Biopython code that builds the backbone (N, CA, C, O; Angstrom):
import numpy as np
from Bio.PDB.StructureBuilder import StructureBuilder

atoms = [
    (1, "MET", "N", (56.301, 29.673, -28.666)),
    (1, "MET", "CA", (57.159, 29.019, -28.829)),
    (1, "MET", "C", (57.237, 28.237, -30.558)),
    (1, "MET", "O", (56.392, 27.396, -30.865)),
    (2, "ARG", "N", (58.485, 28.712, -31.673)),
    (2, "ARG", "CA", (58.143, 28.106, -32.744)),
    (2, "ARG", "C", (58.672, 26.568, -32.526)),
    (2, "ARG", "O", (59.639, 26.496, -31.768)),
    (3, "ARG", "N", (58.267, 25.506, -32.986)),
    (3, "ARG", "CA", (58.815, 24.150, -32.909)),
    (3, "ARG", "C", (59.997, 24.174, -34.120)),
    (3, "ARG", "O", (59.972, 24.870, -35.135)),
    (4, "ASP", "N", (61.321, 22.949, -33.606)),
    (4, "ASP", "CA", (61.848, 22.867, -34.879)),
    (4, "ASP", "C", (61.031, 22.070, -36.089)),
    (4, "ASP", "O", (60.003, 21.405, -35.958)),
    (5, "LEU", "N", (61.855, 22.355, -37.418)),
    (5, "LEU", "CA", (60.399, 22.031, -38.571)),
    (5, "LEU", "C", (61.925, 20.263, -39.174)),
    (5, "LEU", "O", (63.128, 20.469, -39.336)),
    (6, "VAL", "N", (61.496, 19.377, -39.276)),
    (6, "VAL", "CA", (62.209, 18.200, -39.946)),
    (6, "VAL", "C", (61.741, 18.306, -41.452)),
    (6, "VAL", "O", (60.623, 18.821, -41.452)),
    (7, "ALA", "N", (62.112, 18.054, -42.580)),
    (7, "ALA", "CA", (62.022, 18.291, -43.496)),
    (7, "ALA", "C", (62.584, 16.781, -44.081)),
    (7, "ALA", "O", (63.781, 16.534, -44.232)),
    (8, "VAL", "N", (61.155, 15.549, -44.462)),
    (8, "VAL", "CA", (61.808, 14.365, -44.679)),
    (8, "VAL", "C", (62.341, 14.551, -45.943)),
    (8, "VAL", "O", (62.386, 15.774, -46.084)),
    (9, "VAL", "N", (62.756, 14.034, -46.910)),
    (9, "VAL", "CA", (63.564, 13.825, -48.336)),
    (9, "VAL", "C", (63.903, 13.010, -48.650)),
    (9, "VAL", "O", (64.150, 12.122, -47.835)),
    (10, "GLY", "N", (64.207, 12.739, -50.577)),
    (10, "GLY", "CA", (64.588, 11.374, -50.626)),
    (10, "GLY", "C", (64.026, 11.005, -52.457)),
    (10, "GLY", "O", (63.105, 11.517, -53.094)),
    (11, "ARG", "N", (64.773, 10.204, -52.761)),
    (11, "ARG", "CA", (64.600, 10.069, -53.930)),
    (11, "ARG", "C", (62.694, 9.363, -54.040)),
    (11, "ARG", "O", (62.095, 8.972, -53.038)),
    (12, "PRO", "N", (62.276, 9.363, -55.014)),
    (12, "PRO", "CA", (60.811, 8.597, -55.249)),
    (12, "PRO", "C", (60.963, 7.402, -55.078)),
    (12, "PRO", "O", (61.809, 6.628, -55.528)),
    (13, "ASN", "N", (59.536, 7.153, -53.951)),
    (13, "ASN", "CA", (59.474, 5.599, -53.514)),
    (13, "ASN", "C", (60.747, 4.745, -52.621)),
    (13, "ASN", "O", (61.186, 3.603, -52.750)),
    (14, "VAL", "N", (61.057, 5.734, -51.785)),
    (14, "VAL", "CA", (61.982, 5.177, -50.593)),
    (14, "VAL", "C", (61.398, 4.798, -49.536)),
    (14, "VAL", "O", (62.059, 4.040, -48.826)),
    (15, "GLY", "N", (59.992, 5.174, -49.059)),
    (15, "GLY", "CA", (59.435, 5.092, -48.235)),
    (15, "GLY", "C", (59.368, 6.488, -47.608)),
    (15, "GLY", "O", (58.891, 6.426, -46.475)),
    (16, "LYS", "N", (59.696, 7.730, -47.991)),
    (16, "LYS", "CA", (59.066, 8.777, -47.031)),
    (16, "LYS", "C", (58.389, 9.275, -46.331)),
    (16, "LYS", "O", (58.595, 10.005, -45.362)),
    (17, "SER", "N", (56.859, 8.622, -47.136)),
    (17, "SER", "CA", (55.699, 8.579, -46.439)),
    (17, "SER", "C", (55.393, 7.831, -45.523)),
    (17, "SER", "O", (54.759, 8.071, -44.495)),
    (18, "THR", "N", (55.987, 6.612, -46.006)),
    (18, "THR", "CA", (55.617, 5.277, -44.538)),
    (18, "THR", "C", (56.536, 5.926, -43.274)),
    (18, "THR", "O", (56.023, 6.000, -42.157)),
    (19, "LEU", "N", (57.892, 6.384, -43.500)),
    (19, "LEU", "CA", (58.532, 6.962, -42.232)),
    (19, "LEU", "C", (57.778, 8.176, -41.468)),
    (19, "LEU", "O", (57.678, 8.177, -40.241)),
    (20, "PHE", "N", (57.298, 9.125, -42.215)),
    (20, "PHE", "CA", (56.496, 9.892, -41.748)),
    (20, "PHE", "C", (55.386, 9.416, -41.136)),
    (20, "PHE", "O", (55.431, 9.689, -39.936)),
    (21, "ASN", "N", (54.375, 8.799, -41.453)),
    (21, "ASN", "CA", (53.328, 7.728, -41.146)),
    (21, "ASN", "C", (53.845, 7.500, -40.084)),
    (21, "ASN", "O", (53.285, 8.098, -39.166)),
    (22, "ARG", "N", (54.947, 6.694, -39.696)),
    (22, "ARG", "CA", (55.141, 6.092, -38.463)),
    (22, "ARG", "C", (55.757, 6.742, -37.545)),
    (22, "ARG", "O", (55.816, 6.304, -36.396)),
    (23, "LEU", "N", (56.453, 8.179, -38.000)),
    (23, "LEU", "CA", (56.766, 8.894, -36.891)),
    (23, "LEU", "C", (55.571, 10.047, -36.214)),
    (23, "LEU", "O", (55.730, 10.565, -35.108)),
    (24, "VAL", "N", (54.169, 10.363, -37.264)),
    (24, "VAL", "CA", (53.342, 10.619, -36.974)),
    (24, "VAL", "C", (52.460, 9.912, -35.658)),
    (24, "VAL", "O", (52.173, 10.503, -34.617)),
    (25, "GLY", "N", (52.208, 8.876, -35.908)),
    (25, "GLY", "CA", (51.949, 7.698, -35.485)),
    (25, "GLY", "C", (50.561, 7.536, -35.824)),
    (25, "GLY", "O", (49.885, 7.066, -34.909)),
    (26, "GLU", "N", (50.019, 7.771, -36.779)),
    (26, "GLU", "CA", (48.532, 7.951, -37.958)),
    (26, "GLU", "C", (49.072, 7.856, -39.317)),
    (26, "GLU", "O", (50.184, 8.216, -39.704)),
    (27, "ARG", "N", (47.970, 7.232, -40.087)),
    (27, "ARG", "CA", (48.066, 7.240, -41.344)),
    (27, "ARG", "C", (47.390, 8.451, -41.972)),
    (27, "ARG", "O", (46.198, 8.517, -42.272)),
    (28, "VAL", "N", (48.696, 9.803, -42.197)),
    (28, "VAL", "CA", (48.530, 11.091, -42.511)),
    (28, "VAL", "C", (48.593, 11.006, -44.348)),
    (28, "VAL", "O", (47.782, 11.516, -45.121)),
    (29, "ALA", "N", (49.500, 10.410, -44.605)),
    (29, "ALA", "CA", (50.303, 10.263, -45.717)),
    (29, "ALA", "C", (49.857, 9.564, -46.721)),
    (29, "ALA", "O", (49.895, 8.396, -46.333)),
    (30, "ILE", "N", (49.432, 9.600, -47.854)),
    (30, "ILE", "CA", (48.821, 8.474, -48.430)),
    (30, "ILE", "C", (50.247, 7.524, -49.137)),
    (30, "ILE", "O", (51.330, 7.864, -49.615)),
    (31, "VAL", "N", (49.925, 6.898, -49.023)),
    (31, "VAL", "CA", (51.321, 5.779, -49.139)),
    (31, "VAL", "C", (50.917, 4.774, -50.654)),
    (31, "VAL", "O", (49.798, 4.264, -50.712)),
    (32, "GLU", "N", (51.615, 4.630, -51.458)),
    (32, "GLU", "CA", (51.149, 4.067, -53.014)),
    (32, "GLU", "C", (52.669, 3.115, -53.179)),
    (32, "GLU", "O", (53.760, 3.402, -52.686)),
    (33, "ASP", "N", (52.401, 2.190, -53.838)),
    (33, "ASP", "CA", (53.488, 1.725, -54.790)),
    (33, "ASP", "C", (54.549, 2.835, -55.524)),
    (33, "ASP", "O", (55.761, 2.964, -55.693)),
    (34, "GLU", "N", (53.308, 3.539, -55.843)),
    (34, "GLU", "CA", (53.112, 4.250, -57.289)),
    (34, "GLU", "C", (54.222, 5.146, -56.801)),
    (34, "GLU", "O", (54.309, 5.545, -55.640)),
    (35, "PRO", "N", (55.205, 5.482, -57.939)),
    (35, "PRO", "CA", (56.418, 6.968, -57.937)),
    (35, "PRO", "C", (55.288, 8.018, -57.871)),
    (35, "PRO", "O", (54.278, 7.728, -58.513)),
    (36, "GLY", "N", (55.289, 9.033, -57.292)),
    (36, "GLY", "CA", (54.840, 10.120, -57.685)),
    (36, "GLY", "C", (53.816, 10.795, -57.111)),
    (36, "GLY", "O", (53.414, 11.929, -57.372)),
    (37, "THR", "N", (53.198, 9.572, -55.851)),
    (37, "THR", "CA", (51.941, 9.664, -55.070)),
    (37, "THR", "C", (52.217, 10.678, -54.403)),
    (37, "THR", "O", (51.213, 11.383, -54.503)),
    (38, "THR", "N", (53.168, 11.345, -53.601)),
    (38, "THR", "CA", (53.038, 12.893, -52.655)),
    (38, "THR", "C", (53.500, 13.708, -53.789)),
    (38, "THR", "O", (54.436, 13.436, -54.540)),
    (39, "ARG", "N", (52.775, 14.681, -53.823)),
    (39, "ARG", "CA", (53.154, 15.479, -54.899)),
    (39, "ARG", "C", (53.221, 17.275, -53.833)),
    (39, "ARG", "O", (53.500, 18.210, -54.583)),
    (40, "ASP", "N", (53.109, 17.490, -53.072)),
    (40, "ASP", "CA", (53.023, 18.451, -52.173)),
    (40, "ASP", "C", (53.485, 18.479, -50.723)),
    (40, "ASP", "O", (53.663, 17.460, -50.056)),
    (41, "ARG", "N", (53.652, 19.626, -50.319)),
    (41, "ARG", "CA", (54.367, 19.280, -48.692)),
    (41, "ARG", "C", (53.342, 18.748, -47.784)),
    (41, "ARG", "O", (52.315, 19.412, -47.918)),
    (42, "LEU", "N", (53.204, 17.755, -46.860)),
    (42, "LEU", "CA", (52.648, 17.614, -46.071)),
    (42, "LEU", "C", (53.302, 17.849, -44.658)),
    (42, "LEU", "O", (54.398, 17.412, -44.306)),
    (43, "TYR", "N", (52.331, 18.713, -43.817)),
    (43, "TYR", "CA", (53.040, 18.915, -42.384)),
    (43, "TYR", "C", (52.083, 18.288, -41.434)),
    (43, "TYR", "O", (50.864, 18.247, -41.594)),
    (44, "ALA", "N", (52.807, 17.765, -40.346)),
    (44, "ALA", "CA", (52.291, 17.251, -38.966)),
    (44, "ALA", "C", (52.927, 17.717, -37.479)),
    (44, "ALA", "O", (54.011, 18.302, -37.475)),
    (45, "THR", "N", (52.468, 17.538, -36.655)),
    (45, "THR", "CA", (53.266, 17.635, -35.555)),
    (45, "THR", "C", (53.650, 16.181, -34.593)),
    (45, "THR", "O", (52.938, 15.205, -34.356)),
    (46, "VAL", "N", (54.948, 16.463, -34.201)),
    (46, "VAL", "CA", (55.513, 14.936, -33.659)),
    (46, "VAL", "C", (55.853, 15.340, -32.489)),
    (46, "VAL", "O", (56.411, 16.415, -32.271)),
    (47, "GLU", "N", (55.485, 14.361, -31.495)),
    (47, "GLU", "CA", (56.256, 14.189, -30.236)),
    (47, "GLU", "C", (57.119, 13.139, -30.169)),
    (47, "GLU", "O", (56.536, 12.084, -29.915)),
    (48, "TRP", "N", (58.808, 13.003, -30.363)),
    (48, "TRP", "CA", (59.754, 11.907, -30.115)),
    (48, "TRP", "C", (60.352, 12.117, -28.853)),
    (48, "TRP", "O", (60.810, 13.245, -28.673)),
    (49, "ARG", "N", (60.449, 11.352, -27.998)),
    (49, "ARG", "CA", (61.507, 11.253, -26.692)),
    (49, "ARG", "C", (61.227, 13.010, -25.996)),
    (49, "ARG", "O", (62.058, 13.914, -25.906)),
    (50, "GLY", "N", (60.123, 13.014, -25.692)),
    (50, "GLY", "CA", (59.639, 13.923, -25.085)),
    (50, "GLY", "C", (59.943, 15.751, -25.672)),
    (50, "GLY", "O", (59.886, 16.771, -24.985)),
    (51, "ARG", "N", (60.237, 15.622, -27.040)),
    (51, "ARG", "CA", (60.566, 17.056, -27.905)),
    (51, "ARG", "C", (59.562, 16.980, -28.642)),
    (51, "ARG", "O", (59.282, 15.809, -28.900)),
    (52, "GLU", "N", (58.586, 18.066, -29.305)),
    (52, "GLU", "CA", (57.826, 17.925, -29.842)),
    (52, "GLU", "C", (58.475, 18.802, -31.410)),
    (52, "GLU", "O", (59.252, 19.754, -31.339)),
    (53, "PHE", "N", (58.064, 18.347, -32.455)),
    (53, "PHE", "CA", (58.656, 19.486, -33.783)),
    (53, "PHE", "C", (57.528, 18.839, -34.639)),
    (53, "PHE", "O", (56.719, 17.956, -34.352)),
    (54, "THR", "N", (57.794, 19.795, -36.173)),
    (54, "THR", "CA", (56.909, 20.071, -36.745)),
    (54, "THR", "C", (57.669, 18.798, -38.612)),
    (54, "THR", "O", (58.607, 19.232, -39.282)),
    (55, "LEU", "N", (57.125, 17.723, -38.894)),
    (55, "LEU", "CA", (57.404, 17.170, -39.643)),
    (55, "LEU", "C", (56.884, 17.278, -41.103)),
    (55, "LEU", "O", (55.667, 17.340, -41.276)),
    (56, "VAL", "N", (57.903, 17.310, -42.376)),
    (56, "VAL", "CA", (57.120, 17.887, -43.319)),
    (56, "VAL", "C", (57.445, 16.476, -44.176)),
    (56, "VAL", "O", (58.391, 15.711, -43.992)),
    (57, "ASP", "N", (56.713, 16.405, -44.849)),
    (57, "ASP", "CA", (56.791, 14.851, -46.094)),
    (57, "ASP", "C", (56.627, 15.866, -47.555)),
    (57, "ASP", "O", (55.833, 16.749, -47.883)),
    (58, "THR", "N", (57.697, 15.288, -48.140)),
    (58, "THR", "CA", (57.482, 15.741, -49.657)),
    (58, "THR", "C", (57.462, 14.489, -50.407)),
    (58, "THR", "O", (57.435, 13.321, -50.021)),
    (59, "GLY", "N", (57.491, 15.248, -52.096)),
    (59, "GLY", "CA", (57.770, 14.209, -52.729)),
    (59, "GLY", "C", (59.060, 13.611, -53.273)),
    (59, "GLY", "O", (59.986, 13.804, -52.485)),
    (60, "GLY", "N", (59.277, 13.204, -53.943)),
    (60, "GLY", "CA", (60.752, 12.392, -54.577)),
    (60, "GLY", "C", (61.551, 13.504, -55.388)),
    (60, "GLY", "O", (61.130, 14.027, -56.420)),
    (61, "LEU", "N", (62.700, 13.773, -54.804)),
    (61, "LEU", "CA", (63.211, 14.317, -55.373)),
    (61, "LEU", "C", (64.324, 14.010, -56.853)),
    (61, "LEU", "O", (65.329, 13.464, -56.397)),
    (62, "ASP", "N", (64.413, 14.116, -57.842)),
    (62, "ASP", "CA", (64.572, 13.534, -59.068)),
    (62, "ASP", "C", (64.821, 14.256, -60.114)),
    (62, "ASP", "O", (64.451, 15.421, -59.965)),
    (63, "ASP", "N", (65.341, 14.008, -61.194)),
    (63, "ASP", "CA", (65.538, 14.928, -62.557)),
    (63, "ASP", "C", (64.840, 14.757, -63.701)),
    (63, "ASP", "O", (65.095, 14.923, -64.894)),
    (64, "GLY", "N", (63.486, 14.224, -62.803)),
    (64, "GLY", "CA", (62.096, 14.380, -64.294)),
    (64, "GLY", "C", (62.154, 15.504, -64.984)),
    (64, "GLY", "O", (62.448, 16.421, -64.218)),
    (65, "THR", "N", (62.020, 15.847, -66.016)),
    (65, "THR", "CA", (61.418, 16.756, -66.734)),
    (65, "THR", "C", (59.705, 17.267, -66.826)),
    (65, "THR", "O", (59.372, 18.316, -67.377)),
    (66, "SER", "N", (59.122, 16.690, -66.436)),
    (66, "SER", "CA", (57.680, 17.011, -66.869)),
    (66, "SER", "C", (57.470, 17.975, -65.835)),
    (66, "SER", "O", (58.066, 18.030, -64.759)),
    (67, "GLU", "N", (56.224, 19.017, -66.418)),
    (67, "GLU", "CA", (56.451, 20.022, -65.570)),
    (67, "GLU", "C", (55.318, 19.706, -63.884)),
    (67, "GLU", "O", (54.835, 20.505, -63.081)),
    (68, "VAL", "N", (55.286, 18.347, -63.956)),
    (68, "VAL", "CA", (54.787, 17.792, -62.384)),
    (68, "VAL", "C", (55.551, 17.398, -61.764)),
    (68, "VAL", "O", (55.442, 17.619, -60.558)),
    (69, "GLU", "N", (56.890, 16.499, -62.325)),
    (69, "GLU", "CA", (57.916, 16.538, -61.495)),
    (69, "GLU", "C", (58.669, 17.906, -60.935)),
    (69, "GLU", "O", (59.064, 18.017, -59.775)),
    (70, "ALA", "N", (58.767, 18.676, -61.704)),
    (70, "ALA", "CA", (59.656, 20.028, -61.488)),
    (70, "ALA", "C", (58.923, 20.597, -60.662)),
    (70, "ALA", "O", (59.529, 21.363, -59.914)),
    (71, "GLY", "N", (57.504, 20.491, -60.461)),
    (71, "GLY", "CA", (56.706, 21.187, -59.354)),
    (71, "GLY", "C", (56.685, 20.531, -58.127)),
    (71, "GLY", "O", (56.546, 21.185, -57.094)),
    (72, "VAL", "N", (56.830, 19.081, -58.106)),
    (72, "VAL", "CA", (57.489, 18.040, -56.901)),
    (72, "VAL", "C", (58.667, 18.846, -56.531)),
    (72, "VAL", "O", (58.882, 19.456, -55.484)),
    (73, "ARG", "N", (59.432, 18.724, -57.655)),
    (73, "ARG", "CA", (60.881, 19.108, -56.968)),
    (73, "ARG", "C", (61.310, 20.557, -56.155)),
    (73, "ARG", "O", (62.202, 20.869, -55.366)),
    (74, "ARG", "N", (59.958, 21.379, -56.916)),
    (74, "ARG", "CA", (59.991, 22.897, -56.121)),
    (74, "ARG", "C", (59.342, 22.850, -55.045)),
    (74, "ARG", "O", (59.464, 23.830, -54.310)),
    (75, "GLN", "N", (58.510, 21.799, -54.622)),
    (75, "GLN", "CA", (58.224, 21.850, -53.175)),
    (75, "GLN", "C", (58.982, 21.084, -51.907)),
    (75, "GLN", "O", (58.998, 21.142, -50.677)),
    (76, "ALA", "N", (59.600, 20.325, -52.990)),
    (76, "ALA", "CA", (60.963, 19.696, -51.791)),
    (76, "ALA", "C", (62.166, 20.429, -51.401)),
    (76, "ALA", "O", (62.690, 20.259, -50.301)),
    (77, "GLU", "N", (62.669, 21.339, -52.388)),
    (77, "GLU", "CA", (63.501, 22.514, -52.506)),
    (77, "GLU", "C", (63.053, 23.458, -51.605)),
    (77, "GLU", "O", (63.913, 23.905, -50.846)),
    (78, "ALA", "N", (61.985, 23.853, -51.501)),
    (78, "ALA", "CA", (61.048, 24.854, -50.233)),
    (78, "ALA", "C", (61.367, 23.936, -49.083)),
    (78, "ALA", "O", (62.142, 24.438, -48.270)),
    (79, "ALA", "N", (61.064, 23.028, -48.885)),
    (79, "ALA", "CA", (60.677, 22.035, -47.800)),
    (79, "ALA", "C", (62.280, 22.530, -47.035)),
    (79, "ALA", "O", (62.466, 23.109, -45.964)),
    (80, "ILE", "N", (63.194, 22.081, -47.973)),
    (80, "ILE", "CA", (64.793, 21.522, -47.079)),
    (80, "ILE", "C", (64.688, 23.407, -47.293)),
    (80, "ILE", "O", (64.826, 23.905, -46.176)),
    (81, "GLU", "N", (64.564, 24.096, -47.973)),
    (81, "GLU", "CA", (65.141, 25.643, -47.543)),
    (81, "GLU", "C", (64.287, 25.978, -46.203)),
    (81, "GLU", "O", (65.074, 26.281, -45.306)),
    (82, "GLU", "N", (62.918, 26.023, -45.767)),
    (82, "GLU", "CA", (62.410, 26.053, -44.462)),
    (82, "GLU", "C", (62.624, 25.140, -43.357)),
    (82, "GLU", "O", (62.170, 25.238, -42.216)),
    (83, "ALA", "N", (63.517, 24.068, -43.933)),
    (83, "ALA", "CA", (63.578, 23.223, -42.710)),
    (83, "ALA", "C", (65.125, 23.475, -41.639)),
    (83, "ALA", "O", (66.197, 23.822, -42.133)),
    (84, "ASP", "N", (64.910, 23.198, -40.051)),
    (84, "ASP", "CA", (66.098, 23.277, -39.115)),
    (84, "ASP", "C", (67.028, 21.969, -39.578)),
    (84, "ASP", "O", (68.240, 22.131, -39.723)),
    (85, "VAL", "N", (66.604, 21.075, -39.734)),
    (85, "VAL", "CA", (67.114, 19.945, -39.875)),
    (85, "VAL", "C", (66.042, 18.995, -41.104)),
    (85, "VAL", "O", (64.825, 18.822, -41.040)),
    (86, "VAL", "N", (67.194, 18.421, -42.359)),
    (86, "VAL", "CA", (66.784, 17.343, -43.178)),
    (86, "VAL", "C", (66.791, 16.201, -42.812)),
    (86, "VAL", "O", (67.783, 15.834, -42.182)),
    (87, "MET", "N", (65.655, 15.194, -43.080)),
    (87, "MET", "CA", (66.042, 13.513, -42.792)),
    (87, "MET", "C", (66.056, 12.754, -44.406)),
    (87, "MET", "O", (65.094, 12.333, -45.048)),
    (88, "PHE", "N", (67.694, 12.766, -44.807)),
    (88, "PHE", "CA", (67.656, 12.161, -45.939)),
    (88, "PHE", "C", (67.193, 10.347, -46.074)),
    (88, "PHE", "O", (67.838, 9.332, -45.808)),
    (89, "VAL", "N", (65.706, 10.565, -46.639)),
    (89, "VAL", "CA", (66.071, 8.908, -46.898)),
    (89, "VAL", "C", (66.349, 8.049, -47.997)),
    (89, "VAL", "O", (65.858, 8.322, -49.092)),
    (90, "VAL", "N", (66.916, 7.261, -47.884)),
    (90, "VAL", "CA", (67.684, 6.510, -48.723)),
    (90, "VAL", "C", (66.790, 4.924, -48.945)),
    (90, "VAL", "O", (65.911, 4.509, -48.189)),
    (91, "ASP", "N", (67.159, 4.430, -49.833)),
    (91, "ASP", "CA", (66.322, 2.983, -49.918)),
    (91, "ASP", "C", (67.689, 1.856, -49.731)),
    (91, "ASP", "O", (68.506, 1.604, -50.617)),
    (92, "ALA", "N", (67.678, 1.393, -48.616)),
    (92, "ALA", "CA", (68.772, 0.363, -48.344)),
    (92, "ALA", "C", (69.336, -0.786, -49.150)),
    (92, "ALA", "O", (70.439, -1.328, -49.221)),
    (93, "GLN", "N", (67.784, -1.002, -49.915)),
    (93, "GLN", "CA", (68.171, -2.874, -50.382)),
    (93, "GLN", "C", (68.471, -2.390, -51.860)),
    (93, "GLN", "O", (68.930, -3.299, -52.551)),
    (94, "SER", "N", (68.308, -1.063, -52.573)),
    (94, "SER", "CA", (68.414, -0.689, -54.090)),
    (94, "SER", "C", (70.031, -0.223, -53.797)),
    (94, "SER", "O", (70.898, -0.458, -54.639)),
    (95, "GLY", "N", (70.375, 0.547, -52.352)),
    (95, "GLY", "CA", (71.320, 0.865, -52.609)),
    (95, "GLY", "C", (71.546, 2.356, -53.032)),
    (95, "GLY", "O", (70.492, 2.837, -53.446)),
    (96, "ILE", "N", (72.607, 3.248, -53.057)),
    (96, "ILE", "CA", (73.034, 4.510, -53.051)),
    (96, "ILE", "C", (72.876, 4.656, -55.158)),
    (96, "ILE", "O", (73.732, 4.221, -55.927)),
    (97, "LEU", "N", (71.843, 5.219, -55.496)),
    (97, "LEU", "CA", (71.544, 5.514, -57.005)),
    (97, "LEU", "C", (72.370, 6.799, -57.373)),
    (97, "LEU", "O", (72.539, 7.703, -56.554)),
    (98, "PRO", "N", (72.727, 6.821, -58.278)),
    (98, "PRO", "CA", (72.940, 8.394, -58.824)),
    (98, "PRO", "C", (72.530, 9.149, -58.303)),
    (98, "PRO", "O", (73.204, 10.035, -57.776)),
    (99, "VAL", "N", (70.871, 9.056, -58.243)),
    (99, "VAL", "CA", (70.364, 10.748, -58.145)),
    (99, "VAL", "C", (70.553, 10.853, -56.876)),
    (99, "VAL", "O", (70.441, 12.022, -56.508)),
    (100, "GLU", "N", (70.882, 9.852, -55.744)),
    (100, "GLU", "CA", (70.917, 9.996, -54.594)),
    (100, "GLU", "C", (72.011, 10.984, -54.052)),
    (100, "GLU", "O", (71.939, 11.607, -52.993)),
    (101, "HIS", "N", (73.478, 11.034, -55.358)),
    (101, "HIS", "CA", (74.556, 11.452, -55.266)),
    (101, "HIS", "C", (73.967, 13.245, -55.229)),
    (101, "HIS", "O", (74.366, 14.094, -54.432)),
    (102, "ASP", "N", (72.932, 13.450, -56.335)),
    (102, "ASP", "CA", (72.412, 14.345, -56.637)),
    (102, "ASP", "C", (72.231, 15.756, -55.742)),
    (102, "ASP", "O", (72.746, 16.871, -55.660)),
    (103, "VAL", "N", (70.700, 14.631, -54.864)),
    (103, "VAL", "CA", (70.309, 15.080, -53.554)),
    (103, "VAL", "C", (71.564, 15.416, -52.337)),
    (103, "VAL", "O", (71.749, 16.517, -51.820)),
    (104, "ALA", "N", (72.326, 14.186, -52.061)),
    (104, "ALA", "CA", (73.117, 14.795, -51.470)),
    (104, "ALA", "C", (74.178, 15.826, -51.654)),
    (104, "ALA", "O", (74.984, 15.997, -50.739)),
    (105, "ASP", "N", (74.245, 16.422, -52.581)),
    (105, "ASP", "CA", (75.123, 17.655, -53.077)),
    (105, "ASP", "C", (74.143, 19.096, -52.822)),
    (105, "ASP", "O", (74.582, 20.150, -52.360)),
    (106, "ARG", "N", (72.614, 18.825, -53.279)),
    (106, "ARG", "CA", (71.809, 19.523, -52.788)),
    (106, "ARG", "C", (71.917, 20.331, -51.400)),
    (106, "ARG", "O", (72.144, 21.537, -51.294)),
    (107, "LEU", "N", (71.700, 19.385, -50.331)),
    (107, "LEU", "CA", (71.962, 19.095, -49.025)),
    (107, "LEU", "C", (72.852, 19.819, -48.472)),
    (107, "LEU", "O", (72.753, 20.636, -47.556)),
    (108, "ARG", "N", (74.187, 19.301, -49.391)),
    (108, "ARG", "CA", (75.230, 20.154, -49.185)),
    (108, "ARG", "C", (75.310, 21.238, -48.821)),
    (108, "ARG", "O", (75.841, 21.713, -47.817)),
    (109, "ARG", "N", (74.615, 21.819, -49.885)),
    (109, "ARG", "CA", (74.483, 23.209, -50.676)),
    (109, "ARG", "C", (73.671, 24.122, -49.583)),
    (109, "ARG", "O", (73.887, 25.310, -49.340)),
    (110, "SER", "N", (72.886, 23.450, -49.107)),
    (110, "SER", "CA", (71.655, 24.181, -48.006)),
    (110, "SER", "C", (72.438, 24.453, -46.656)),
    (110, "SER", "O", (72.270, 25.344, -45.824)),
    (111, "ARG", "N", (73.355, 23.396, -46.698)),
    (111, "ARG", "CA", (74.189, 23.712, -45.327)),
    (111, "ARG", "C", (73.279, 23.545, -43.722)),
    (111, "ARG", "O", (73.486, 24.065, -42.625)),
    (112, "LYS", "N", (72.329, 22.673, -44.156)),
    (112, "LYS", "CA", (71.399, 21.987, -43.117)),
    (112, "LYS", "C", (72.329, 20.979, -42.258)),
    (112, "LYS", "O", (73.358, 20.419, -42.635)),
    (113, "PRO", "N", (71.977, 20.935, -41.569)),
    (113, "PRO", "CA", (72.181, 19.301, -40.641)),
    (113, "PRO", "C", (71.290, 18.098, -40.926)),
    (113, "PRO", "O", (70.063, 18.132, -40.837)),
    (114, "VAL", "N", (71.719, 17.462, -41.134)),
    (114, "VAL", "CA", (71.426, 16.354, -42.107)),
    (114, "VAL", "C", (71.288, 14.919, -41.732)),
    (114, "VAL", "O", (72.222, 14.313, -42.258)),
    (115, "VAL", "N", (70.567, 14.157, -41.086)),
    (115, "VAL", "CA", (69.941, 12.786, -40.656)),
    (115, "VAL", "C", (69.798, 11.968, -41.814)),
    (115, "VAL", "O", (68.978, 12.095, -42.724)),
    (116, "MET", "N", (70.888, 10.927, -41.641)),
    (116, "MET", "CA", (70.553, 9.819, -43.432)),
    (116, "MET", "C", (69.724, 8.318, -42.405)),
    (116, "MET", "O", (70.150, 7.603, -41.498)),
    (117, "ALA", "N", (68.488, 8.386, -43.101)),
    (117, "ALA", "CA", (67.291, 7.397, -42.651)),
    (117, "ALA", "C", (67.655, 6.495, -43.619)),
    (117, "ALA", "O", (67.782, 7.023, -44.724)),
    (118, "ALA", "N", (67.953, 4.823, -43.566)),
    (118, "ALA", "CA", (67.870, 3.818, -44.723)),
    (118, "ALA", "C", (66.715, 2.894, -44.525)),
    (118, "ALA", "O", (66.482, 2.012, -45.352)),
]
sb = StructureBuilder()
sb.init_structure("model")
sb.init_model(0)
sb.init_chain("A")
sb.init_seg("    ")
for serial, (resi, resn, name, xyz) in enumerate(atoms, 1):
    if name == "N":
        sb.init_residue(resn, " ", resi, " ")
    sb.init_atom(name, np.array(xyz, "f"), 0.0, 1.0, " ", f" {name:<3s}", serial, name[0])
structure = sb.get_structure()
């Protein structure tokens, strides 16, 4: 039986990989203070409250113009496309930034269920 897939998305350096590691229960994703550390999708199986699902960590969604940033954005958008549910992570300390409005618009267009985490 196929497990539900939950994509963890948000702008760079909001704690997506930290949350991913916490839910997985071990340090699978590399966590750094430097934006752009996560570039590819990273998958892990998670059991939470008796339910097993696949969690996918993504790089930060932003409007960067470099080739690397565009590649990271494509990877995150692919994760959104394949996800059954999207977890939208924001930084509660810095508040909602304009890039988060752009991400929220992308998620609305995806028509996927979205859970916001701060």
